[in-house]
Every structure is written in C-alpha cells, then in structure tokens.
C-alpha positions as CSV (number, residue, x, y, z in Angstrom):
1,M,-6.3,-15.3,-0.3
2,N,-5.7,-14.6,-4.0
3,N,-2.8,-12.1,-4.3
4,P,-2.6,-10.7,-7.9
5,A,0.6,-11.9,-9.7
6,N,1.0,-8.5,-11.4
7,L,1.7,-6.8,-8.1
8,R,4.7,-6.7,-5.7
9,Y,4.4,-6.8,-2.0
10,T,6.1,-5.9,1.3
11,E,6.4,-7.9,4.5
12,S,4.4,-5.2,6.2
13,H,1.5,-5.9,3.9
14,E,1.5,-3.1,1.3
15,W,1.0,-3.9,-2.4
16,V,2.8,-2.1,-5.2
17,R,2.0,-1.7,-8.9
18,L,4.5,-0.2,-11.3
19,E,2.7,1.9,-13.8
20,V,3.6,2.5,-17.5
21,D,4.6,6.1,-16.8
22,G,7.1,4.8,-14.2
23,S,5.1,5.8,-11.2
24,V,4.3,3.4,-8.4
25,T,0.8,2.9,-6.9
26,V,0.6,1.7,-3.3
27,G,-2.2,0.1,-1.3
28,I,-2.7,-2.4,1.5
29,T,-3.2,-6.1,0.9
30,D,-6.4,-8.1,1.4
31,H,-4.6,-9.8,4.2
32,A,-4.0,-6.5,6.0
33,Q,-7.5,-5.2,5.6
34,N,-8.9,-8.5,6.8
35,A,-6.6,-8.5,9.9
36,L,-7.6,-4.9,10.7
37,G,-11.4,-5.3,10.3
38,D,-13.7,-2.5,9.4
39,I,-11.6,0.4,8.3
40,V,-13.0,3.8,9.5
41,F,-10.2,6.3,8.9
42,L,-7.2,6.9,6.6
43,E,-4.4,9.4,7.0
44,L,-2.3,9.6,3.8
45,P,1.0,11.4,3.1
46,A,1.0,14.9,1.7
47,V,1.7,15.3,-2.0
48,G,5.3,16.4,-2.5
49,R,6.5,14.5,0.6
50,Q,9.8,12.7,0.0
51,L,9.8,9.2,1.5
52,A,12.6,6.8,2.4
53,A,12.0,3.1,1.9
54,N,10.3,1.6,4.9
55,E,9.4,5.0,6.4
56,D,6.0,5.1,8.1
57,C,4.0,7.5,6.0
58,A,0.3,6.9,6.5
59,V,-2.1,5.5,9.1
60,V,-5.1,3.2,8.7
61,E,-7.5,3.0,11.6
62,S,-10.2,0.3,12.1
63,V,-12.6,-0.5,14.8
64,K,-9.9,-2.8,16.2
65,A,-6.7,-0.9,15.9
66,A,-4.6,1.7,14.2
67,S,-1.7,0.6,12.0
68,D,1.1,2.4,10.2
69,I,1.5,2.1,6.4
70,Y,5.1,2.1,5.2
71,A,6.7,3.4,2.0
72,P,7.6,0.3,0.0
73,I,10.4,2.2,-1.8
74,A,12.0,5.6,-1.7
75,G,10.3,8.4,-3.7
76,E,8.1,11.5,-3.9
77,V,4.4,11.3,-3.2
78,I,2.7,12.5,-6.4
79,A,-1.0,11.7,-5.6
80,V,-3.2,10.5,-2.9
81,N,-6.6,8.8,-3.2
82,Q,-9.0,11.3,-1.8
83,A,-12.0,9.0,-2.6
84,A,-10.4,6.4,-0.2
85,V,-10.0,9.0,2.5
86,D,-13.6,10.1,2.1
87,A,-14.8,6.4,2.1
88,P,-12.2,4.3,4.0
89,E,-14.5,1.3,4.0
90,S,-13.7,1.0,0.3
91,V,-10.4,-0.7,1.3
92,N,-12.5,-3.4,3.0
93,S,-14.6,-3.9,-0.2
94,D,-11.7,-4.4,-2.5
95,A,-8.2,-3.8,-1.1
96,F,-6.5,-4.4,-4.4
97,A,-8.7,-1.9,-6.3
98,T,-8.4,0.8,-3.7
99,W,-5.1,2.5,-4.0
100,L,-3.9,4.8,-1.3
101,F,-1.0,6.9,-2.8
102,K,1.3,7.1,-5.7
103,L,5.0,7.6,-5.8
104,K,7.6,8.9,-8.3
105,P,10.3,6.4,-7.4
106,A,13.8,7.5,-6.6
107,N,14.9,4.2,-8.3
108,A,12.3,2.2,-10.2
109,D,14.5,-0.9,-10.0
110,D,13.7,-1.0,-6.3
111,V,10.2,-2.4,-7.2
112,S,11.7,-5.6,-8.5
113,A,13.4,-6.2,-5.2
114,L,10.0,-6.5,-3.4
115,L,8.2,-9.8,-2.9
116,D,6.3,-11.4,-5.7
117,A,2.9,-13.0,-5.1
118,T,4.3,-16.4,-4.2
119,A,6.8,-15.1,-1.7
120,Y,4.2,-12.8,-0.2
121,D,1.7,-15.7,0.2
122,K,4.3,-17.4,2.5
123,V,4.7,-14.2,4.6
124,A,0.9,-13.7,4.8
125,N,0.3,-17.3,5.8
126,T,2.8,-17.6,8.7
C-alpha cells in the first residue's frame, strides 16, 4: 500500500494531517478500510467534544465488523465530515481523501510524535 509521506499515522490505523491553520484532519488508512471491507456506517464525534489522546471517539461499521476509531492526539473536535456520514462507502473509494473529523489540538507538537509513513508501513505489514 502507498501511504502518503505528508501524513502521520497511529498504530490503530488512523491518518493525521496537520493543516496550515494548526488544525488536524483525521481519517482511517487504506489498510484499515481494506481490512474492514465494505463500510456501511460511520458514527463520528460531536463538534465541541474534548478528546484525550487514544480515546475511542468514533465507530466505523462494515459488512464484516464494527471498529472503534481513536483520537490520535488530544484536542477539541471542530468539524465532522457529514458527506462521509451520508456516503460511508466513500472511505472505501479513497481512504486518504475522505477525512472523518478535525481537531483543534491541545498541543500541535503531539503530531510529530506520531508514526511517519515508513514506520507505519512496518506496523501495517506485520
């Protein structure tokens, strides 16, 4: 799988993109959507919710299973992708283009502590 080098990753298969405004965009990786199969439902966190790092905050359901999505870093949810909720199969079409929620980080430096693409490749291929 080709994991974009401009993103950061978690061992629980979320991707993270630091935006120019300091916010963080979160989605699930291609590896995760492939393992789940056809995604049929997304439950995303409420805007305004304060999340701790590694807190389960969303659910993705597929024809195979339901799986929790974890906050990659601590912060406040500032947006959710309603288009993805309305068409959850869009995650299967392009996992890296379909973001799920955005955070205002409690500490933006936490992003740099996440896995880079090379380190995530090792996690995803074990």
